[in-house]
PAZAPA-4460 file (N, C-alpha, C; in steps of 0.05 Angstrom, whole numbers, plus 32768, in hexadecimal, padded with zeros to 4 digits):
% residues 277
    n_x    n_y    n_z   ca_x   ca_y   ca_z    c_x    c_y    c_z   seq   type   mol
   831B   8579   83E2   8338   857E   83DE   833D   859C   83DE     1      M     A
   8352   85A4   83ED   8359   85C0   83EE   8375   85C4   83E2     2      T     A
   8377   85D7   83CF   8391   85DD   83C3   839C   85F7   83D0     3      R     A
   83B4   85F5   83DA   83C0   860C   83E7   83DB   8613   83DA     4      V     A
   83DE   862C   83D2   83F8   8635   83C8   8408   8640   83DF     5      R     A
   8422   863B   83DE   8433   8642   83F4   844F   8649   83EA     6      F     A
   845F   8655   83FC   847B   865A   83F8   848A   864F   8410     7      T     A
   849E   863E   840B   84AE   8633   8421   84C6   8645   8425     8      K     A
   84CB   864E   843E   84E0   8660   8444   84EE   8658   845E     9      M     A
   8506   8663   8463   8513   865D   847C   8525   8675   8484    10      H     A
   8528   8678   849E   853C   868A   84AA   854F   867B   84BB    11      G     A
   8567   8676   84B1   857B   8666   84BF   8571   864A   84C6    12      C     A
   8562   863E   84B3   8559   8623   84B7   853E   8621   84C6    13      G     A
   8535   8637   84D1   851B   8638   84DE   8506   863B   84C8    14      N     A
   84F9   8626   84BF   84EA   8627   84A6   84CC   862B   84AA    15      D     A
   84C1   8639   8496   84A5   8641   8496   8497   863C   847B    16      F     A
   847D   8637   847D   846D   8637   8465   845D   8651   8465    17      I     A
   8461   8661   8451   8454   867B   844F   843C   8679   843C    18      L     A
   8425   8681   8446   840C   8680   8436   8401   869C   8433    19      I     A
   83FD   86A4   841A   83F1   86BE   8415   83D3   86BC   8418    20      D     A
   83C9   86C3   8430   83AD   86BF   8436   839C   86D5   8429    21      D     A
   83A8   86E9   841E   839A   86FD   840E   838E   86F0   83F6    22      L     A
   839D   86DC   83EB   8394   86CE   83D3   8385   86B4   83D9    23      E     A
   8390   86A5   83ED   8385   868B   83F3   836A   868D   8402    24      E     A
   8368   869F   8416   834F   86A2   8425   8347   8689   8434    25      G     A
   835A   867D   8443   8354   8664   8451   8342   866A   8469    26      I     A
   832C   865C   846B   831A   8660   8482   8328   865B   849D    27      P     A
   8322   866A   84B1   832F   8668   84CB   832C   864C   84D7    28      E     A
   8315   8640   84D3   8311   8625   84DF   8322   860F   84D2    29      E     A
   832D   8615   84BB   833D   8601   84AD   835B   8605   84B1    30      K     A
   8363   861C   84BC   837F   8623   84BE   838F   860F   84CF    31      K     A
   8385   8608   84E6   8393   85F6   84F8   8399   85DB   84EB    32      G     A
   8385   85D0   84DE   8388   85B6   84D0   839D   85B8   84BA    33      E     A
   839B   85CD   84AA   83AD   85D1   8493   83CA   85D5   849D    34      I     A
   83CD   85E5   84B3   83E8   85E9   84BE   83F5   85CF   84C7    35      I     A
   83E6   85C0   84D7   83F1   85A6   84E1   83F8   8593   84CA    36      R     A
   83E7   8593   84B5   83EC   8582   849E   8404   858A   848F    37      S     A
   8406   85A4   8489   841D   85AE   8479   8438   85AC   8487    38      L     A
   8438   85AE   84A2   8451   85AF   84B1   845C   8593   84B6    39      C     A
   844E   857E   84B1   8457   8563   84B7   846F   855C   84A5    40      R     A
   8486   855A   84B1   849E   8553   84A1   849C   8536   8497    41      R     A
   84A6   8531   847F   84A7   8517   8472   848C   850F   8467    42      R     A
   8476   851A   8471   845B   8513   8467   844F   852A   8457    43      F     A
   845B   8542   8459   8450   8559   844C   8467   856C   8445    44      S     A
   8461   8586   8443   8476   859A   843D   848A   859A   8453    45      V     A
   8481   859B   846C   8493   859B   8483   849D   85B7   848A    46      G     A
   8499   85BF   84A3   84A3   85DA   84AC   84A0   85DC   84CA    47      A     A
   84AD   85F1   84D5   84AA   85F7   84F2   8491   8607   84F7    48      D     A
   8487   8614   84E2   846F   8624   84E6   8464   862E   84CB    49      G     A
   844E   863D   84CE   8440   8648   84B6   843C   8666   84BB    50      V     A
   8442   8676   84A6   843E   8693   84A7   8427   8699   8493    51      L     A
   8413   86A9   849C   83FE   86B2   848B   8401   86CF   8486    52      F     A
   8400   86D7   846C   8400   86F3   8464   83E3   86FB   8462    53      L     A
   83DB   870F   8473   83BF   8717   8475   83BC   8735   8471    54      C     A
   83A3   873D   846D   839D   875A   846C   839F   8766   8488    55      K     A
   83AC   877D   848B   83AE   8789   84A5   8394   8794   84AF    56      P     A
   8391   8797   84C9   8378   87A0   84D5   8374   87BE   84D4    57      T     A
   838A   87CD   84CD   8388   87EA   84CB   839D   87F4   84B8    58      S     A
   839A   880D   84B0   83AD   881A   849E   83C8   8820   84AA    59      G     A
   83CB   881B   84C4   83E4   8820   84D1   83FA   880B   84C9    60      S     A
   83F0   87F5   84BD   8402   87DF   84B6   8402   87DB   8498    61      Y     A
   8418   87D0   848D   8419   87C9   8471   840D   87AE   846C    62      D     A
   8413   879B   847D   840A   877F   847B   8407   8774   8497    63      V     A
   83FA   875C   8498   83F7   874E   84B2   8402   8732   84AF    64      R     A
   8411   8729   84C3   841D   870E   84C4   8411   86FF   84DB    65      M     A
   8406   86E7   84D5   83FE   86D4   84EA   8412   86BE   84EA    66      L     A
   841A   86B5   8502   842E   86A0   8506   8422   8689   8514    67      V     A
   8426   8671   8509   841C   8659   8516   8432   8644   8518    68      F     A
   8433   8637   852F   8446   8622   8534   843D   8608   8525    69      N     A
   844F   85F5   8524   8449   85DC   8515   8432   85CD   8520    70      A     A
   842C   85D0   853A   8416   85C2   8547   83FB   85D1   8543    71      D     A
   83FC   85E7   8535   83E3   85F6   8530   83DE   860D   8543    72      G     A
   83EE   860F   8558   83EB   8625   856C   83F6   863F   8560    73      S     A
   83E9   8655   8568   83F1   866F   855D   8406   867C   856F    74      E     A
   841A   8688   8563   8430   8696   8571   842C   86B4   856C    75      A     A
   8437   86C4   857F   8435   86E1   857D   8448   86EC   8567    76      E     A
   8460   86E1   8565   8474   86EB   8553   8489   86D6   854E    77      M     A
   8499   86DB   8539   84B0   86C9   8533   84C5   86DB   8526    78      S     A
   84DD   86DB   8533   84F3   86EB   8529   84FD   86E1   850E    79      G     A
   84FF   86C7   850A   8507   86BD   84F0   84F0   86BE   84DC    80      N     A
   84D8   86BA   84E6   84C0   86BB   84D4   84BB   86D7   84C9    81      G     A
   84BF   86EB   84D9   84BA   8707   84D0   84CE   870E   84BA    82      I     A
   84E7   8703   84BB   84FA   8709   84A6   84F2   86FB   848C    83      R     A
   84E9   86E2   848E   84DE   86D5   8476   84C6   86E4   846A    84      C     A
   84B5   86EC   847C   849D   86FB   8474   84A4   8715   8465    85      F     A
   84B8   8724   8471   84C0   873D   8465   84CC   8739   8449    86      A     A
   84DD   8724   8447   84E9   871F   842C   84D3   8718   8418    87      K     A
   84BF   8709   8420   84AA   8701   840E   849A   8719   8404    88      Y     A
   8490   872A   8417   847E   8740   840F   848E   8755   83FF    89      V     A
   84A8   8758   8405   84B7   876C   83F5   84BD   8762   83D9    90      Y     A
   84C7   8749   83D7   84CE   873F   83BC   84B6   8739   83AB    91      E     A
   849E   8735   83B7   8486   8731   83A8   8479   874C   83A0    92      K     A
   8484   8762   83AA   8479   877C   83A4   8460   8783   83B3    93      G     A
   8459   8773   83C8   8441   8778   83D8   8445   8792   83E8    94      I     A
   845D   8796   83F3   8465   87AF   8400   847E   87B9   83F3    95      V     A
   847D   87D1   83E7   8494   87DA   83D8   84A4   87F0   83E7    96      Q     A
   84AB   87E9   83FF   84BD   87FA   840E   84CE   87E9   8421    97      K     A
   84E4   87F3   842A   84F8   87E3   8438   84F3   87E1   8456    98      K     A
   84E2   87F3   8460   84D9   87F1   847C   84BB   87E9   847B    99      R     A
   84B5   87D1   8486   849B   87C6   8482   848C   87C5   849D   100      I     A
   8475   87D1   849F   8466   87D0   84B8   8454   87B7   84B8   101      N     A
   845C   87A4   84C9   844E   878A   84CA   843D   8788   84E3   102      V     A
   8424   8782   84E0   8413   877D   84F7   8415   8760   8500   103      E     A
   841A   875C   851A   841C   8741   8525   840D   8740   853F   104      T     A
   840A   8729   854A   83FD   8727   8565   840E   8734   857A   105      L     A
   8428   8738   8575   8439   8746   8588   8439   8764   8583   106      A     A
   8429   876D   8570   8428   878A   856A   8436   8790   8550   107      G     A
   843E   87AA   854D   844C   87B3   8535   8468   87A9   8535   108      L     A
   8471   879C   8520   848D   8793   851C   8496   87A0   8501   109      I     A
   84AE   87AC   8502   84B7   87BA   84EA   84D2   87AE   84E0   110      V     A
   84D0   879B   84CE   84E9   8791   84C2   84F3   87A4   84AC   111      P     A
   850E   87A6   84AA   851B   87B6   8496   852B   87A4   8484   112      E     A
   8525   87A4   846A   8533   8793   8458   854B   87A0   844B   113      V     A
   8560   8790   8447   8578   8799   8438   8578   8789   841E   114      E     A
   857C   8797   8408   857B   878A   83EE   8595   878D   83DE   115      V     A
   8599   877C   83CA   85B0   877E   83B9   85A9   878D   83A0   116      D     A
   85BC   878D   838C   85B7   879C   8374   85A0   8792   8363   117      E     A
   8597   8779   8368   8580   876D   835A   8566   8772   8368   118      R     A
   8567   8780   837F   8550   8786   8390   8547   876C   839E   119      D     A
   855A   875A   83A3   8554   8741   83B1   855C   8746   83CF   120      V     A
   854A   873E   83E1   854F   8742   83FD   8565   872F   8407   121      V     A
   857A   873B   8412   8590   872B   841C   8591   8728   843A   122      T     A
   8586   873C   8448   8587   873C   8466   8570   874D   8470   123      S     A
   8567   8747   8488   8550   8756   8494   8557   875C   84B1   124      I     A
   8553   8776   84B8   8557   877F   84D3   853C   8785   84E0   125      R     A
   8537   877A   84F8   851D   877D   8504   8520   8788   8520   126      V     A
   8510   879D   8526   850F   87A7   8542   84FE   8795   8552   127      F     A
   8509   8789   8567   84FB   8775   8576   84EF   8780   8590   128      M     A
   84F4   8799   8596   84E8   87A5   85AE   84F8   87A1   85C7   129      G     A
   84EB   87A8   85DE   84F8   87A5   85F8   84EC   878D   8606   130      K     A
   84FC   877F   8616   84F1   8767   8624   84E3   876F   863E   131      P     A
   84D2   875D   8646   84C6   875F   8661   84CF   8746   8670   132      V     A
   84DF   8749   8685   84EA   8733   8694   84D7   872B   86AA   133      F     A
   84D3   8711   86AE   84C4   8707   86C5   84D6   86FA   86DA   134      T     A
   84ED   86F0   86D2   8501   86E6   86E5   851C   86E8   86D8   135      R     A
   8531   86ED   86E8   854C   86EF   86DD   855E   86DD   86ED   136      I     A
   8568   86C8   86E0   857C   86B6   86EC   8572   86AA   8706   137      D     A
   8559   86A1   8707   854E   8696   871F   854C   8677   871D   138      E     A
   854E   866A   8734   8549   864D   8735   852C   8647   872F   139      L     A
   8528   8633   871E   850D   862D   8715   8509   860F   8716   140      F     A
   84F5   8606   8725   84F0   85E9   8727   84DF   85E0   870E   141      Y     A
   84EB   85CE   86FE   84DD   85C5   86E6   84CB   85AE   86EC   142      V     A
   84D6   8597   86F4   84C7   8580   86FC   84D9   856C   870B   143      N     A
   84CE   8555   8712   84DE   8542   8721   84F6   8538   8712   144      E     A
   84F3   8534   86F8   8508   8529   86E7   851F   853D   86E4   145      Q     A
   8519   8556   86E0   852E   856B   86DB   8537   8579   86F4   146      I     A
   8524   857E   8706   852B   858C   871F   852C   85AA   871A   147      G     A
   853E   85B8   8729   8541   85D5   8727   8555   85DC   8711   148      E     A
   8550   85F3   8704   8562   85FD   86F0   8561   861B   86F0   149      I     A
   8577   8628   86EC   8577   8646   86EC   856F   8650   86D0   150      K     A
   855C   8662   86D0   8553   866D   86B6   854A   868A   86B9   151      L     A
   8549   8697   86A2   853F   86B2   86A0   8526   86B1   868E   152      T     A
   8511   86BE   8696   84F8   86BF   8687   84F2   86DB   867E   153      S     A
   84EA   86DE   8665   84E3   86F8   865A   84CF   86F6   8643   154      L     A
   84C3   870C   863D   84B0   870D   8627   84BA   8721   8613   155      N     A
   84BB   8719   85FA   84C5   872A   85E4   84B0   872A   85CE   156      L     A
   8497   872E   85D6   8481   872A   85C3   8476   870E   85C5   157      G     A
   8488   86FB   85CA   8481   86DF   85D1   8493   86D6   85E9   158      N     A
   848B   86C2   85F7   8499   86BB   8610   84B2   86AA   860C   159      P     A
   84C6   86AF   861C   84DF   86A0   861A   84EB   869A   8635   160      H     A
   84F7   8682   8638   8508   867C   864F   8524   8677   8644   161      A     A
   8538   8682   8653   8554   8680   864A   8563   8671   8660   162      V     A
   8571   865B   8657   8581   864B   8669   859E   864D   8660   163      V     A
   85B0   8655   8672   85CD   8656   866B   85D9   863B   8671   164      I     A
   85E7   862F   865E   85F4   8615   8661   8612   8617   865C   165      A     A
   8621   8605   8668   863E   8605   8663   8644   85F9   8648   166      D     A
   8633   85E6   863F   8637   85D9   8625   861D   85CC   861C   167      S     A
   861B   85C8   8602   8603   85B9   85F8   8607   859B   85FB   168      F     A
   8620   8593   85FE   8626   8576   8600   8619   856A   8619   169      E     A
   860A   8555   8614   85FC   8547   862A   85E2   8555   8633   170      G     A
   85DB   856B   8627   85C3   857A   862E   85AB   856F   861F   171      L     A
   8597   8565   862D   857F   855A   8621   856B   8571   861C   172      D     A
   856E   857D   8605   855F   8595   85FF   8541   858F   85FD   173      I     A
   853A   8578   85F1   851E   8571   85EE   8510   856D   8609   174      D     A
   851D   855E   861C   8511   8559   8636   850F   8572   8647   175      T     A
   8525   8581   8649   8525   8599   8659   8514   85AE   864C   176      V     A
   8516   85B1   8632   8506   85C5   8624   84E8   85C0   8627   177      G     A
   84DF   85A7   8623   84C3   85A1   8626   84B9   85A6   8643   178      E     A
   84CB   859F   8656   84C3   85A3   8672   84BE   85C0   8679   179      G     A
   84CF   85D1   866F   84CC   85EE   8674   84B6   85FA   8663   180      I     A
   84B4   85F1   864A   84A0   85FC   8637   8484   85F8   8642   181      E     A
   847E   85E1   864D   8463   85DA   8655   845E   85DD   8673   182      S     A
   8470   85EB   8681   846E   85EE   869E   8456   8600   86A5   183      H     A
   844A   85FA   86BC   8432   8609   86C4   8437   8627   86C8   184      K     A
   8451   862E   86CC   8458   864B   86CE   8453   865A   86B4   185      A     A
   8451   864B   869E   844D   8657   8684   8433   864C   8678   186      S     A
   841C   8656   867F   8402   864B   8676   83FF   864B   8658   187      P     A
   840C   865D   864A   840B   865D   862D   8424   8651   8621   188      N     A
   8433   8642   8631   844C   8636   8629   8462   864B   8622   189      R     A
   847A   8642   8622   8490   8655   861C   84A5   8648   860A   190      T     A
   84B4   8659   85FC   84CB   8650   85ED   84E3   864D   8600   191      N     A
   84F4   863A   85FB   850B   8635   860E   8525   8637   85FE   192      V     A
   8537   8648   8607   8550   864C   85FA   8568   8644   860C   193      N     A
   8579   8634   8600   8591   862B   860E   85A9   8639   8603   194      F     A
   85B9   8647   8614   85CE   8659   860B   85E9   864F   8615   195      V     A
   85FC   864F   8603   8618   8649   860B   8629   8661   8604   196      V     A
   8636   866D   8618   8647   8684   8613   8662   867B   8608   197      R     A
   866E   868C   85F7   8688   8686   85EC   869E   8694   85FC   198      R     A
   86AF   8685   8608   86C3   8690   861B   86D6   86A4   860D   199      A     A
   86DC   869F   85F4   86F0   86B0   85E6   86E4   86CB   85DC   200      K     A
   86CA   86CC   85DA   86BD   86E4   85CF   86A2   86E8   85DD   201      N     A
   86A0   86FC   85EE   8687   86FF   85FC   8670   8709   85EA   202      E     A
   8676   8711   85D2   8661   871A   85BF   865A   8705   85AB   203      N     A
   865F   86EB   85B1   8656   86D5   85A1   864A   86C0   85B4   204      E     A
   8633   86B6   85AE   8626   86A2   85BE   861A   868C   85AB   205      I     A
   8614   8675   85B6   8607   8660   85A7   85EC   865B   85B5   206      S     A
   85D7   8657   85A5   85BC   8654   85AF   85AE   863D   85A1   207      V     A
   85A1   862C   85B1   858F   8618   85A7   8574   861C   85B4   208      R     A
   855F   861A   85A4   8544   8621   85AD   8530   860B   85AA   209      T     A
   8521   8606   85C0   850A   85F4   85C0   84F1   8606   85BE   210      Y     A
   84E5   8606   85A6   84CF   8618   85A1   84B4   860B   85AA   211      E     A
   84A3   861A   85B7   8489   8610   85BF   8479   8608   85A6   212      R     A
   846C   85F1   85A8   845C   85E8   8591   846B   85DD   857A   213      G     A
   8486   85DB   857D   8497   85D2   8566   84AB   85BD   8570   214      V     A
   84BA   85C4   8585   84D1   85B4   858D   84EA   85C3   8586   215      G     A
   8501   85B6   8586   851A   85C4   8580   851A   85CC   8562   216      E     A
   8521   85E5   855D   8524   85EE   8541   8541   85F6   853C   217      T     A
   8548   85F9   8522   8564   85FF   851B   856B   861C   8523   218      L     A
   8557   862D   8527   855C   8648   852F   8542   8655   8539   219      S     A
   8545   8669   8549   852E   8679   8553   8536   8696   8555   220      C     A
   8529   86A7   8546   8531   86C4   8546   852A   86D1   8560   221      G     A
   8511   86CE   856A   850A   86DA   8584   851A   86CD   859A   222      T     A
   851F   86B3   8598   852F   86A5   85AC   854C   86AF   85AE   223      G     A
   8557   86B4   8597   8573   86BE   8596   8574   86DA   85A2   224      S     A
   8560   86EB   859C   855E   8705   85A7   855A   8704   85C6   225      T     A
   8547   86F3   85CE   8542   86F0   85EB   855B   86E7   85FA   226      A     A
   856A   86D5   85ED   8583   86CB   85FA   8597   86E1   85FF   227      S     A
   859B   86F2   85EB   85AD   8709   85EE   85A3   871C   8603   228      V     A
   858A   8722   8603   857E   8734   8617   8582   8729   8634   229      L     A
   857E   870E   8636   8582   8702   8651   859F   8704   8659   230      A     A
   85B2   86FF   8647   85CE   8701   864E   85D6   871E   8654   231      L     A
   85C9   8731   8646   85CE   874D   864C   85C5   8754   8668   232      N     A
   85AE   874A   8670   85A3   874F   868B   85B6   8744   86A0   233      A     A
   85C5   872F   8699   85D7   8723   86AC   85F3   872F   86AA   234      L     A
   85F7   8741   8698   8612   874E   8694   8626   873D   8686   235      G     A
   861D   872A   8676   8630   8717   8669   8638   8720   864D   236      Y     A
   862A   8733   8640   8631   873C   8625   8636   875A   8625   237      V     A
   8645   8763   8611   864A   877F   860E   8634   878C   85FE   238      N     A
   8624   879C   860C   860C   87A7   8600   8612   87B9   85E8   239      R     A
   8629   87C5   85E7   862F   87D8   85D2   8637   87CC   85B7   240      G     A
   863A   87B2   85B6   8644   87A5   859D   862F   8790   8594   241      A     A
   862E   878B   857A   861C   8776   8570   8624   875B   857B   242      P     A
   8610   874A   8581   8615   8730   858C   860F   871C   8575   243      I     A
   8622   870B   856F   861E   86F6   855B   8613   86DD   856A   244      I     A
   85FC   86D4   8560   85EE   86BD   856B   85F1   86A6   8558   245      V     A
   85FF   8691   8560   8603   8679   854F   85EC   8666   8556   246      H     A
   85DC   865F   8542   85C7   864B   8545   85CE   8633   8533   247      T     A
   85BF   861E   8536   85C5   8606   8526   85C1   860B   8508   248      E     A
   85B0   861F   8501   85AB   8624   84E5   85B9   863C   84D9   249      G     A
   85C9   864A   84E9   85D7   8662   84DF   85DA   8677   84F4   250      G     A
   85E6   868D   84EC   85EC   86A3   84FF   85D8   86BA   84FD   251      D     A
   85D2   86C5   8514   85C1   86DD   8515   85D0   86F3   8525   252      L     A
   85C9   870C   8522   85D6   8722   8530   85C1   8730   8540   253      I     A
   85C6   8734   855A   85B4   8743   856C   85C3   875B   8576   254      V     A
   85B5   8772   8575   85C0   878B   8580   85AD   8796   8595   255      E     A
   85B9   879F   85AB   85A8   87AA   85C0   85AD   87C8   85C1   256      I     A
   8597   87D7   85BD   8598   87F4   85BE   8586   87FF   85D4   257      R     A
   8587   8818   85D9   8577   8824   85EE   8559   881F   85EA   258      E     A
   8551   8820   85D0   8534   881D   85CA   852B   87FF   85CA   259      E     A
   853F   87ED   85CA   8538   87D0   85C9   854C   87C0   85B8   260      G     A
   8544   87A8   85B2   8556   8796   85A3   8550   8794   8586   261      A     A
   8565   8790   8576   8562   878C   8559   856D   8771   8551   262      Y     A
   8560   8764   853E   8569   874A   8534   856E   874C   8516   263      L     A
   8585   8742   850E   858C   8743   84F1   8594   8727   84E8   264      T     A
   8589   871F   84D1   8590   8705   84C6   8585   8701   84AA   265      G     A
   858B   86EA   849E   8582   86E5   8483   8566   86D8   8483   266      P     A
   855B   86D6   846B   8543   86C6   8466   8545   86BC   8449   267      A     A
   853B   86A4   8445   853E   8697   842A   8524   868B   8421   268      E     A
   851E   868E   8408   8508   867F   83FB   8512   8665   83F2   269      K     A
   8505   864F   83F9   850E   8634   83F0   8500   862C   83D6   270      V     A
   84E5   862E   83D6   84D6   8628   83BE   84B9   8631   83C1   271      Y     A
   84AB   8631   83AB   848E   8636   83AB   847F   861D   83A1   272      E     A
   8467   8619   83AA   8459   8602   83A1   843B   8603   83A7   273      G     A
   842D   85EE   839E   8411   85EB   83A3   840D   85CF   83AF   274      V     A
   83FE   85CD   83C5   83F9   85B3   83D1   83DB   85AF   83D3   275      V     A
   83D2   8595   83CE   83B7   858E   83D1   83B3   8580   83EC   276      E     A
   839F   8589   83FB   839A   857E   8415   837E   8571   8415   277      L     A
***
């Protein structure tokens, strides 16, 4: 029997189980099994993924974050996860500064926390870097069932495909998302974002994301950022103004600057607990 202490957190409904591996010291060979067990909704704690707080590999970083999807596969980064992680390490006093140098598989990520008069984190702004595009608004053959679809592909520390849709109504996100996610063009699989532009305000969009290793989630931080960057490459958004991204779980703000993109949004602690596996 293994007892694991954890904190359940979410960023706009994109929920995570955070485990302080500095204290727990979970063996690497057990992590996959524990992740899959903990993330099973209705049978366990339930979550889109697991975040591990680890010792950094060098003094250049304050802490290290490992991100795992619900199926046990490891991800390079998570825009919503990094905000939950920053809130946790700041409020626990693990890092006592408002700019936190976090080591991830995607490299150095620096979240900046905003706090209220009680020193409680209310919002987190994260520099997401510059994208690397592999295709922009190109026809892409998915499979016999779906056929061709126009999409933009880019990497923002982790891979994303962005599909612009007229409406979410009638859109089979699971079928199309899975078809693109597991396509042979993405040997490591990709996240798939469906974007609907708002006619009355070019600086507001709606995004739904099919995350690799998870399925559709209520929100995706890197997916929201990738969607704005894709629209910017196509000339659909005003680069000089913040873009409001409406997700199923809440709103995020993406800003595009010369040095790259920034993501701002909330993070919440749901509860703490101990589970026996």
